[in-house]
C-alpha positions, 0 to 999 in steps of 0.5 A: 316389426314384431315377428311371431316365432311360436308357430310354424316349422321350427327348422324353417323359422330358425334358419330364416331367422338365423341366416341374416344373423349369420350374414351380419356376424360374418360381415363383422368377422370379415371387417375384423379380419380385414384389420388383421390382413391389411396390418399383417401385410403392410405393417408386419408381425409387430402390427399383428401383435398390436391388433391382437392385444388391442382387439382382445382388450376391446372385446373384454370392455364390451362385456357389459354391452354383450351381457345386458343387450342379450338380457334385454333381447331375452326380456323383449322376446318373452314379453312379445311372446306373452303379448305385453307390449307395454313392458317391451317399451319400458325395456327399450327405454331402460336399456338405452339409458342404462347401457349407454351410461355404462359405456361412458363410465367404462371408457373413462376408467379404461383411458385412465388405466391404459398404461397399466392395462398394456403392462399387465398384458406383457405387451412386447416392446416392439408392438407397444406403441401400436397396441396403445394406439389401437386400444385408445382409439377403440376405447373412445369408440365404445359408445357407438359399439354399445349403442349398436348392440342395444338397437340390435338386441331390440330388433332381434328380441322382436324377431327382426334379424334382417335389419341388424344385418343391413346395419352391420353391412354398412359398418363392414363396407365402410370399415374395409374402405377406410382400412385400406385408405388409412393404412395403405394410402395415408400410412396411418399404421395401426391407428388407422385400422382402429379409426376405421373400425370406430367410424364404421361402428359409429355410422352403423349405430346412427343409421340403426337409431334413425331406422328405429326412430322412423319405425317408432309407431310399430312398437309404441316407443315415442323417443321422447326424453321421458321414455328413456327413464329407467323403469324399476320394474324392468331394471330388476329383471334386467340386472338379475339376468344381465349381470350373470350374462355380463360376467359370462362374457367378461369371464371368457374375455378375461381368460382370453386376455390372460392367455394372451399375456401368457402367450406374449411371454414367448415373444412378438412372433407368438403374439402375432400368431395368437392374433391369427388364431383368434381371427380365424376362430371368428369364423366359428363365432359367426355360426355360434353367435348367430344360432345362439341369438336366433335360438335364444329369441325362439326359446324366449318367445315359445316359453313366454307363449307356454309352447314348451314342446317346440324347445327340443326341436329348436335345440336339435336343429341347431346341433345338426346344422352346427356339426355339418358346418364345422365338419366342413370347416375342420376339413378345410383347415386340415387340408389347406392350412398354409393357404389359409394362414398366408391370407393373413400375413406373408411374415415368414417368421409367423408362417414358419410356426403357424401349423401348431395352431391347426389342431386346437383350432379344429377342436374349437370349431366343434366346441362352438357347434355345441355351445350355440345350442346350450346357450340358446337354451340357457339364455332363452330361458333366462336362468340367471344362476346357471348363466353365472355358473357357466361364466365361472366354470367355463370362463374362469375355472376350466379355461384358465385352469386347463391353459395354466396346467398345459402351458406351465405344468406340462411346459407346452408354452403357447400351444398349451394356452390354445389347447386349454382354450379349446377344451374348455369350450365344451363345458357349456354343452355339458352344463346345457345338456344337464339343464335340459334333461332336468326340465328346469328350463320350463320354469319361469326364472326371470 
């Protein structure tokens, strides 16, 4: 199950490792977009608004999962590169117990605060009931989402990107089938779309856990109860690295939720359009997350093996592929905007103003192309302070600051929120470039 990423062609290894991640993220994007497409076509703008709001809240609630799973992946990759398999086993047990415990706590807290959360987001009255159904259903399913992220982090840290793709495929196929069945056939509205997502994630987590158990001898984790004890020697670096990464994820998610609250002030049509903007930008996230994850694992293993000379080639390859891909995507959106937007909805009121999101969307594409290389270096090197700095600068200071300035200062309304979000997306590139040129990534920090 362990794959060596420290020898051979950098470009070939990166592409081969990233392709399954790209496919897995694409499938995740597809079944997230299917929610929006089915809801948009069979329920309308009110349903799209609810999925947009509920989906952003769900993404915010997964910040612990994303941050600490990524930290666990980096620690596993570095220990694999250094040949410390005993530390790998301790990391796996600690990751399971720590994160699944957090998922239960977050679910309970957010269920109790469900009404204040929706009120704070200025949820339109027309979509309030739908948004509540979607959010509560997803809150109940947080355990499965956290669990899947843990197993994926373990596999990716050991250099296996193919199996996570298979498990995401299970979730995607099941979600798409159940989406149509629950929403169109059984008329379960937005609740049906959320239930389909939770069931898909649950089955995917159980399948991945069974696979890990069957292959337990390959990496020495026996799945006995004692193996899930939290190791103090692992917990400290996991927390030191995971907290900045969790804050980074939370900061970006929080800023997006705050932007949604401001956009909601313009009414349910703009709220629905925000959902359309976010779902199409999932395509950008597909590339960014795939090459960030692949790059972080490669950077982590190569730093662990003291092969620093391979790092610039890893980052250069990510940037080159990113600019080619996103230039093609930007051209498609610029030439065929109406055709692309009408895939998601036939609501005339939404489509009438949809053209305003085209330019910020294209800008966001290029921001994503640069972010993947920056985060591959920052996350793979395990630099906790820099992760925290990126979180605060990108997620809070610039994203919210630019959006507030354009939205309220220049009275651009919702359009200002979208442009502010897109411009802030270039901050990680500037920070990552400075970090690379300084050479501080060569020092062991976690």
